N, CA, C and O atoms as CSV, one atom per row, in Angstrom:
chain,resi,resn,atom,element,x,y,z
A,1,MET,N,N,0.367,-12.453,2.090
A,1,MET,CA,C,-0.026,-11.765,1.678
A,1,MET,C,C,0.100,-11.493,0.054
A,1,MET,O,O,1.262,-11.303,-0.306
A,2,ASP,N,N,-0.679,-11.453,-0.760
A,2,ASP,CA,C,-0.466,-11.167,-1.955
A,2,ASP,C,C,-0.181,-9.165,-2.409
A,2,ASP,O,O,-0.889,-8.285,-1.918
A,3,LEU,N,N,0.913,-8.901,-3.345
A,3,LEU,CA,C,1.422,-7.440,-3.394
A,3,LEU,C,C,0.085,-7.230,-3.927
A,3,LEU,O,O,-0.403,-6.168,-3.541
A,4,ASN,N,N,-0.659,-7.923,-4.700
A,4,ASN,CA,C,-1.731,-6.763,-5.676
A,4,ASN,C,C,-2.852,-6.662,-5.110
A,4,ASN,O,O,-3.815,-6.180,-5.705
A,5,TYR,N,N,-2.931,-7.167,-3.668
A,5,TYR,CA,C,-4.107,-7.181,-2.571
A,5,TYR,C,C,-3.597,-5.542,-2.073
A,5,TYR,O,O,-4.260,-4.510,-2.183
A,6,LEU,N,N,-1.907,-5.735,-1.377
A,6,LEU,CA,C,-2.012,-4.412,-1.308
A,6,LEU,C,C,-1.916,-3.840,-1.425
A,6,LEU,O,O,-1.847,-3.037,-0.495
A,7,TYR,N,N,-1.774,-3.442,-2.746
A,7,TYR,CA,C,-2.384,-1.739,-3.876
A,7,TYR,C,C,-2.689,-1.729,-3.664
A,7,TYR,O,O,-2.691,-1.324,-2.502
A,8,LEU,N,N,-4.032,-2.298,-4.502
A,8,LEU,CA,C,-4.935,-2.432,-4.439
A,8,LEU,C,C,-5.787,-1.908,-2.922
A,8,LEU,O,O,-6.323,-0.808,-3.061
A,9,ARG,N,N,-5.913,-2.356,-1.949
A,9,ARG,CA,C,-6.147,-1.450,-0.653
A,9,ARG,C,C,-5.545,-0.214,-0.737
A,9,ARG,O,O,-6.250,0.795,-0.716
A,10,ARG,N,N,-4.069,-0.124,-0.850
A,10,ARG,CA,C,-3.621,1.331,-0.918
A,10,ARG,C,C,-4.561,2.432,-1.923
A,10,ARG,O,O,-5.053,3.484,-1.516
A,11,GLY,N,N,-4.617,2.130,-2.705
A,11,GLY,CA,C,-5.505,3.006,-4.148
A,11,GLY,C,C,-7.070,3.487,-3.463
A,11,GLY,O,O,-7.485,4.645,-3.414
A,12,VAL,N,N,-7.870,2.101,-2.901
A,12,VAL,CA,C,-8.589,2.321,-2.296
A,12,VAL,C,C,-8.897,3.641,-0.932
A,12,VAL,O,O,-9.724,4.527,-0.716
A,13,SER,N,N,-7.609,3.052,-0.244
A,13,SER,CA,C,-7.714,4.082,0.793
A,13,SER,C,C,-6.766,5.865,0.271
A,13,SER,O,O,-6.715,7.008,0.727
A,14,LEU,N,N,-6.509,5.531,-0.247
A,14,LEU,CA,C,-5.931,6.975,-0.904
A,14,LEU,C,C,-7.432,7.165,-1.432
A,14,LEU,O,O,-8.266,7.468,-0.578
A,15,ALA,N,N,-7.760,7.049,-2.462
A,15,ALA,CA,C,-9.383,7.665,-2.853
A,15,ALA,C,C,-10.311,7.936,-1.604
A,15,ALA,O,O,-11.039,8.925,-1.516
A,16,ARG,N,N,-10.222,7.124,-0.819
A,16,ARG,CA,C,-11.558,7.370,0.191
A,16,ARG,C,C,-10.848,8.425,1.547
A,16,ARG,O,O,-11.419,8.886,2.535
A,17,ALA,N,N,-9.404,8.555,1.103
A,17,ALA,CA,C,-9.415,9.928,2.213
A,17,ALA,C,C,-9.578,10.621,1.287
A,17,ALA,O,O,-10.233,11.529,1.800
A,18,GLY,N,N,-9.437,10.930,0.037
A,18,GLY,CA,C,-9.961,12.361,-1.372
A,18,GLY,C,C,-10.839,12.920,-0.809
A,18,GLY,O,O,-10.905,14.116,-0.525
A,19,GLU,N,N,-12.067,11.556,-0.470
A,19,GLU,CA,C,-13.822,11.941,-0.315
A,19,GLU,C,C,-14.192,11.839,1.051
A,19,GLU,O,O,-15.261,11.587,1.606
A,20,ALA,N,N,-13.051,12.094,1.457
A,20,ALA,CA,C,-13.176,12.338,3.138
A,20,ALA,C,C,-14.560,13.292,3.565
A,20,ALA,O,O,-14.814,14.031,2.613
A,21,ARG,N,N,-15.275,13.444,4.409
A,21,ARG,CA,C,-15.907,14.927,4.728
A,21,ARG,C,C,-15.477,15.573,6.005
A,21,ARG,O,O,-15.803,16.725,6.291
A,22,CYS,N,N,-14.636,14.705,6.876
A,22,CYS,CA,C,-14.599,15.391,7.769
A,22,CYS,C,C,-12.709,15.101,7.566
A,22,CYS,O,O,-12.046,14.515,6.710
A,23,GLU,N,N,-12.321,15.937,8.977
A,23,GLU,CA,C,-10.783,15.984,9.008
A,23,GLU,C,C,-10.210,14.504,9.777
A,23,GLU,O,O,-9.021,14.191,9.830
A,24,ALA,N,N,-11.042,13.915,10.191
A,24,ALA,CA,C,-10.785,12.611,11.019
A,24,ALA,C,C,-10.632,11.418,10.410
A,24,ALA,O,O,-9.724,10.613,10.617
A,25,SER,N,N,-11.798,11.284,9.434
A,25,SER,CA,C,-11.604,10.235,8.612
A,25,SER,C,C,-10.434,10.184,7.033
A,25,SER,O,O,-9.795,9.342,6.402
A,26,ARG,N,N,-10.656,11.372,6.998
A,26,ARG,CA,C,-9.241,11.813,5.724
A,26,ARG,C,C,-7.921,11.647,6.551
A,26,ARG,O,O,-7.010,11.933,5.775
A,27,THR,N,N,-7.290,11.242,8.046
A,27,THR,CA,C,-6.393,10.924,8.747
A,27,THR,C,C,-6.965,9.862,8.798
A,27,THR,O,O,-6.858,9.520,7.620
A,28,ALA,N,N,-7.523,9.038,9.307
A,28,ALA,CA,C,-7.262,7.787,9.579
A,28,ALA,C,C,-7.176,6.933,7.931
A,28,ALA,O,O,-6.887,5.742,8.051
A,29,HIS,N,N,-7.378,7.386,6.553
A,29,HIS,CA,C,-7.572,6.892,5.501
A,29,HIS,C,C,-6.324,7.099,4.895
A,29,HIS,O,O,-5.895,6.388,3.986
A,30,LEU,N,N,-6.017,7.597,5.147
A,30,LEU,CA,C,-4.043,8.372,4.835
A,30,LEU,C,C,-3.717,7.810,5.293
A,30,LEU,O,O,-2.707,7.308,4.799
A,31,GLY,N,N,-4.373,6.984,7.390
A,31,GLY,CA,C,-2.883,6.381,7.762
A,31,GLY,C,C,-2.566,5.033,7.667
A,31,GLY,O,O,-1.603,4.347,8.010
A,32,LEU,N,N,-4.236,4.718,6.792
A,32,LEU,CA,C,-3.834,2.872,6.192
A,32,LEU,C,C,-3.273,3.291,4.906
A,32,LEU,O,O,-2.435,2.433,4.630
A,33,TYR,N,N,-3.312,4.266,3.882
A,33,TYR,CA,C,-2.400,4.407,2.408
A,33,TYR,C,C,-1.478,4.317,3.158
A,33,TYR,O,O,-1.329,3.108,3.334
A,34,GLU,N,N,-0.350,5.145,4.032
A,34,GLU,CA,C,0.478,4.313,4.304
A,34,GLU,C,C,1.026,3.441,5.130
A,34,GLU,O,O,2.256,3.415,5.087
A,35,ALA,N,N,0.532,2.750,5.837
A,35,ALA,CA,C,0.912,1.786,6.090
A,35,ALA,C,C,0.918,0.260,5.158
A,35,ALA,O,O,1.549,-0.791,5.048
A,36,TYR,N,N,-0.128,0.907,4.668
A,36,TYR,CA,C,0.414,-0.224,3.124
A,36,TYR,C,C,1.067,-0.337,2.123
A,36,TYR,O,O,1.380,-1.325,1.458
A,37,GLY,N,N,1.381,1.257,1.969
A,37,GLY,CA,C,2.325,1.261,1.663
A,37,GLY,C,C,3.832,0.479,2.115
A,37,GLY,O,O,4.372,-0.296,1.326
A,38,GLN,N,N,4.450,0.794,3.523
A,38,GLN,CA,C,5.116,-0.161,4.402
A,38,GLN,C,C,5.011,-1.661,4.050
A,38,GLN,O,O,5.958,-2.297,3.588
A,39,ARG,N,N,3.839,-2.159,4.291
A,39,ARG,CA,C,3.709,-3.313,4.095
A,39,ARG,C,C,4.256,-3.355,2.265
A,39,ARG,O,O,4.615,-4.265,1.518
A,40,ILE,N,N,4.162,-2.563,2.179
A,40,ILE,CA,C,4.742,-3.184,-0.109
A,40,ILE,C,C,6.613,-3.460,0.030
A,40,ILE,O,O,7.421,-4.380,-0.100
A,41,ALA,N,N,6.592,-2.290,0.305
A,41,ALA,CA,C,7.618,-1.979,1.150
A,41,ALA,C,C,8.441,-2.661,1.268
A,41,ALA,O,O,9.573,-2.524,0.804
A,42,ALA,N,N,7.998,-3.607,1.967
A,42,ALA,CA,C,8.878,-4.610,3.596
A,42,ALA,C,C,8.672,-6.064,2.548
A,42,ALA,O,O,9.285,-7.088,2.851
A,43,ARG,N,N,7.826,-6.034,1.401
A,43,ARG,CA,C,7.865,-6.986,0.557
A,43,ARG,C,C,8.714,-6.678,-0.614
A,43,ARG,O,O,9.479,-7.572,-0.976
A,44,ARG,N,N,8.709,-5.794,-1.130
A,44,ARG,CA,C,9.594,-5.727,-2.497
A,44,ARG,C,C,11.312,-6.340,-2.637
A,44,ARG,O,O,11.999,-6.389,-3.658
A,45,PRO,N,N,11.627,-6.707,-1.417
A,45,PRO,CA,C,13.365,-7.271,-1.509
A,45,PRO,C,C,12.790,-8.991,-1.796
A,45,PRO,O,O,13.459,-9.743,-2.505
A,46,LEU,N,N,11.407,-9.472,-1.100
A,46,LEU,CA,C,11.349,-10.929,-1.664
A,46,LEU,C,C,10.614,-10.533,-3.119
A,46,LEU,O,O,9.870,-11.435,-3.503
A,47,LEU,N,N,10.655,-9.680,-3.770
A,47,LEU,CA,C,10.994,-9.941,-5.352
A,47,LEU,C,C,11.956,-10.397,-6.425
A,47,LEU,O,O,11.887,-10.973,-7.511
A,48,SER,N,N,13.076,-9.778,-5.478
A,48,SER,CA,C,14.333,-9.637,-6.243
A,48,SER,C,C,15.108,-10.974,-6.863
A,48,SER,O,O,15.513,-11.904,-6.165
A,49,ILE,N,N,15.230,-10.892,-8.247
A,49,ILE,CA,C,15.052,-12.103,-8.797
A,49,ILE,C,C,16.889,-11.811,-9.174
A,49,ILE,O,O,17.522,-10.793,-9.456
A,50,LYS,N,N,17.340,-13.524,-8.969
A,50,LYS,CA,C,18.474,-14.327,-8.960
A,50,LYS,C,C,18.916,-13.879,-10.079
A,50,LYS,O,O,17.947,-13.279,-10.545
A,51,ALA,N,N,20.160,-13.750,-11.140
A,51,ALA,CA,C,20.293,-14.170,-12.122
A,51,ALA,C,C,20.953,-15.406,-11.989
A,51,ALA,O,O,21.619,-15.686,-10.993
A,52,VAL,N,N,20.783,-16.222,-13.035
A,52,VAL,CA,C,21.009,-17.219,-13.863
A,52,VAL,C,C,22.240,-17.480,-14.543
A,52,VAL,O,O,22.271,-17.085,-15.709
A,53,THR,N,N,23.185,-18.007,-14.135
A,53,THR,CA,C,24.620,-17.955,-14.344
A,53,THR,C,C,25.001,-19.885,-14.890
A,53,THR,O,O,25.261,-20.932,-14.296
A,54,ALA,N,N,24.861,-19.541,-16.011
A,54,ALA,CA,C,25.228,-21.189,-16.741
A,54,ALA,C,C,27.122,-21.581,-16.661
A,54,ALA,O,O,27.551,-22.645,-17.105
């Protein structure tokens, strides 16, 4: 899955949590926000670039 998509969905979840009208909805969106954050963190090691030595 594309990291840009995960960052987008994480941002949308945070925005929706801020706009939520009830605690249950806020909690659900914050849960999604955290879950997307965990998925992003899991993919970060995959981004490490090895130095090329000549």
